Phi, psi and omega in degrees: 000125179269128183272122172281139178248127180270102185296327186295348181273347184289137184296338180270353180269119183290168182289133171236135172210149174286134181270156177293162178299326181295316177298320176301312184298317177304315179294324178290321177302316190282321187243356183091197193297148173303338177300330180288344188277144166309150173255163171218135192277148170304339174277354183287137183303325178292323178298315180300318180298316181286344186063031181288147180251164171305134175104337175293150179247130178264127174267134180233120174259123183247146173237130176236135182294336180274310184263350182084212185276135177227139177248140179225150179240142175223141182262132178286133176222157176289144169149182190246353176036000000 
């Protein structure tokens, strides 16, 4: 019997969330086309957990004791990365 592991619960995995369409539009206005954003593949475990689709934007919030909170964005794309 294969046991599924929920990687999102691991302490080293930062918070991942799908942003709203309104937030996505604001990012595009601020930074330009989504083609300029880093990608995250549909095969990524976090993308699967969130049930994200190509074109969605994932907000990744990381915490570091030295620099504090940092936010990164990734665009979901088809692929096997």
